[in-house]
Each structure stands twice: as C-alpha cells, then as structure tokens.
N, C-alpha and C positions, 0 to 999 in steps of 0.2 A: 338579371343584373342590368345596371343602367346602360352600359355600352351596348348590350344586346338589344335592348328596347330601341335605342337610337338606330341601330342597323336595320331593324325591322321597319321603322318609320321611313327610313331612306329608301328601302326596297319597294315600299308601297307607292311612294311618290315618284320614283324614277320611271321614265318612259324608255323602254328598251328598243323601241322602233323596229327596224328590219332584222336585228340580230338578238333575239331574246336569249338564245343560249349564251352568247357572249356576255350579255348583261347579267345573267344569273352567275356566270363564272366570276365576273368582277365582284359581284355581291358576296359570293362565297369566299373569294380571296380576301375581301375586306373583313369578313367575320374571322377568318383564319388569322389574319394579321393582328386583329384586335385581341384574339384569344392568346396569341403568342406574346403580345405586349403585356397582357395581364399576368401571364405566368412569369414572364421575365421580371415584372415588377415585384411579384411575390418572392421570387428567388433573391432579388436584390435586398428586399426588406429582411429576409431570413439571414442572408449573408452579413448584413450590417449588424444584426443582433449578435450573431456568432462572433464577429470580429470584435464587437464591444466587450464580449465576455472573455475573449482569448488572452488579453494581457494578464488578468488575474490568474487564469488557469496556468499560463506559462510561469508566472511568479511562483506559484505553489509547486509546480512540478520541478522547475529548475532549482528552486531553493532546497526542496526535499532531496532531489537526486544529488545535487552538489554536496550536501551535508554528508550523505552516505559515501560519495566518491572521495571524500577527504578523510575518511576514518583511518586512524592509526593509533590504537590505544591498547593499554593493558589495564585490567581492573581486578580487584578482589571484592568479594561480597558474600551475600548469602541469599538463598531463596527459601521462603518460609510458607508452609501450608497451614492455614488456620481452619480448623474443623468447625462443624456446627456447634460443638460444645465449647468452643474457644481454645481447645488444645492446639498447641503449635508444634510443628515438626520442621526443623531447619536443616539445611544442607549448605555447606560452604562451597564456594566456587572461585576459580580463577578463570579469567577470560581475556582474549586478545582478538583484535580485528585489524585488518589492513586491506585497502583497496589496491589491487594490482592491475596491470594492463588488461587482464582477462576477467576482471571482476573482483568481488568481495570474498575474502576468506575470514571465517570466524571460528575460533577454536575455544571450547569451554570444557573445563574439567570439574565435575561435581563430586564431593565426598560427603557422606552423611554419617548417621549414627554408627553404621558398620564400617569396616575397613575397606570395602570395595569401592572403586571409583567408576563413574560414568563419564566417558569422553565423547564429545560430538564435534565434528568438523563440518561446517556448512560452507558451500561454495555457491555464490550467486553470480551468474555471468552478467555481462554488460547489458543484456536485454532482459534480465530478471529471471532467467532459467535457473532452477535450484536443484542441487544435488546434496545429499547428506550421507556422511560416513559416521560410524559410531563404534566404540568399544564399550559394550554393555557389561554389567556385572557377570562374572563367570567366563567372559571371553578374553582371549589373550591377544588377538589381533583385530585390526579394524576391518570392517566390511560395509558395503553399501547398505544403508537402511532402506528397506522396501517402501515404496510410496504408500502402501496400505498402513504403514506404521507412523507416518509423518504426523498424524493427528493424535498419536498416543500421548497420554499424560506424562510429562517429564517428571520423573521421581514422584509420581502421584499428585503433582500439583495441577493447577488450572492452566499452566503453560504447556503448550505442545512443542514438539521439536521444531516445526516450521514457524512457530511464533518468535523464534530467536532472531529472525531477520525481517526487514521491512521491504520485502520484494514487491509489495502491492504498488509502490510508486513507479515501478518499471513495467507494469502491465500495460497492455494496449488500450484498454477501456478506461478513460479518465473523464469524469464529468464534474463540473463545478456547480454545486447547489447553492441556493440563496444563503448569504452569510447569516451566522447565528452567534449568540453569546454562549459561552460555556463558563458559568460562574461570572467573574468580572472581566473575562477576556473576550475581546472581539476576535472572531474566528472565521477563516475560510472553512467551507465544508466541502470536502472532496470525496466523491464516490468512485472507488476503483473496482473494476470488474476484470477478471482474467479472460484472456483469449484462448483459443483452442490449443495453442502451444504451451500455455502456462499450467504447470502441474501444481495443484493446490486443493485443499479440502474445503475452501471457502468459495461461496458464490459471489460475495462482494465484501468490500471493506470500506467503511465510512469513517473519515478522519476529520476531527475538528482541529484546525491548525491555527495557532496564534498568529495573527496578522503581522505583529511587530517583529517577531523573531523567526517566523516560518518554522515552527516546531510543533509537533502534535501534543495536545493536552488530553485528548479523549479519542478513543478508537473503538468502533463496534464492528465485529466480524460476524458474518452470517454463514453458518455451516451448510455445506452442500447436502441436499437431500432432506434434512430434518428441519431446516429453517431456524434452528436454535442459534442464539446469539451469544457471543463472548465479548465482554466489555473490558477495556483497558483504560486505566486512568494514570496519568503521569504527574508525579509530585516533585516538589523542590527543584524546579528548573534552575539551571545555573550555567554560566559560561566558563568553560575550562579550556585554557590554551586557545582562546578565540572561537571555540565551538560550543554550541548549546547542547546540553544533555539533561537527563532527569536522574536524580539520585535514587528515586524509587518508582517502580511501576507495579500497579496492582492489577491482577487479572481475576475476573469473576465470570463463571459460566451460568447462564440463565437457567433458573430452576434448580440449581445445585446449591446447598447451603455452604457457607464458608467462602473463603477467597484465598488467593496466593499473592505474595509480594516478593519482588526481586529488588534487593537493596544493594546499592553500590557503596562500599566502605572506603575505598581508596583506589589509586591508580594514576596513570599518566595519559594525557591526551596526545602526546607526541612521542611515541615509543620507538619510532624508527625501525619497524619490524621488516623482516625479509622472508623469503620462501621457507627457509629452514625452521623458522619459528612456528610453522604450521604443519609439521610432521606429526601426525596424531599419535603415532606409536613411540615417539621420542620421550624418554623419561623427563627431559628438561621441560617439555611442554606441560607436564603435570605438576611441576614445582611452583613455588611462589614466584611471582615476577620480581625482578630486581627493582630497587627503589631508585 
C-alpha cells in the first residue's frame, strides 16, 4: 500500500546514529500509527455508509411495527383453497385482533363444509415471541399448539398457523436491501432473519414494502431445512379507519399446484376490544362480530 512504501523509504533514508534500536522503535511506531489510522478510516467509511442506510431502515421498521401495535379490529371473511384442477374449497371465518401492553392477541374461528370449527389464538409479545393455542376439530378445550405443528397447513390451505401474524418485523435480524419495483409500486425491500430466541419454521422473510404507505405488497418466506419458498401477494390495498390493510392475501407454496386466498368481506378497524374478547373457549368469540 502507498503509506507503507513511504514508511520504507523514510526508514532507508533516516540515520539512526548512536541509538539504532530507538530509531527502529520510532519507525515501528510510525508504521503502527499509520496502520491504525488506515483501519480507523475504513471504520469511519463503513459507519457513514451504515448511517446513510439507517433512516430508511428505521422508516420501514417503525412504520411496520407501529401499524401492528395499533391493531384493533373485527373482520369476517373466507379462506379458499384452489386445487390444481381449479376446484375450490372455502371456509368462513371471523377474526379479531388487538394490541395490549404485553403484545398482540389474534383470535380466529374457522367453519367449513362440516359443522366442526377450528379456533386459534395467537399471542405475540412485544419482542416478537409467539405462542399459539388452538381448539381443533374433535377437541372441547383449548391447548397449546406444539411448535412442531406451527407450520401445518391451516384447514389444508397454503397458510400455516404461524402465517397468521407478521412477527418477522420484530425479529432481531433486519437488513434493508436495494430498493426494487413490484409491479408499478416503488418498494423498500426488507430481509428479516430470526434470532436464537425466535421460534419459527422460517430461515428468513423477504418483504417488498410500498414506500408511500409502508405496507407490504409481496412477501417471500424461506422454510427452514428445505429452502422451499412460500409466496404471499397482497391485493386491493385500502385505508380503513386511518389504517392500511389488504382485502385479499394470496399464498402459494413453491412446487405445489394451486394456491390459497384469504378474503376479507367486512369488519371494523376500531373495534375497541378488551381481554375478555380473546377468551378462546368463550362461545361469544365464535359468533359473528357485531356491526
């Protein structure tokens, strides 16, 4: 490197006189100081680049987290599985969500062609830690859903139990990738990776987030172990009671024919829910929400 060549030239021309050891020590000190200065310069350059990227990263994370931390809704809708032959199987559902001081609670009750219902209660803590309770067909009471089943197909669709919440925005690993377009939308691209404390079946989640409304329009999740990807596309974005949402979300598993759609048909964005609304065994939680 240039500064090292200059140090060598100086060392050759310098006369050390009666104290050669002291001269070599001074020379070595000069090399060390120059090396330190070079390393510091590199660190400063790296820090300036990181600082330049941090405002956009903070915009994405703050906007996404605040959106979730302001949830307070009731919805009705249906979840539909479309097979490779085009055959559709639909299930009705009612759902509700609210952010409490200890995190998010989301309760959904699904009813299909049969008379039995599936109820799931998800709790995401303020740091993204997830727990799931469920009352599955044939069960009378709720119980914790084992982690091994979090990635099971919900009602045979391409949605899994843990797909019901966006806890990836609260994971420790967050990297902002170069911006991209998704269709006509200018998007931030965020790659979220779980930390050791995060329980999930995904190695990473990549989100394309509309820059103007800070809402996801496309998400790709990579499954742990297999590397298989699951794609989510958000349709009909709209602003309800001041908050952005999608009226449809499509899920498609790589290599599997067909896809699934979750369609919101009605609801309220300011439901004023309380803890009692999230008692999974309560019959009122399984009824239709009030208008």
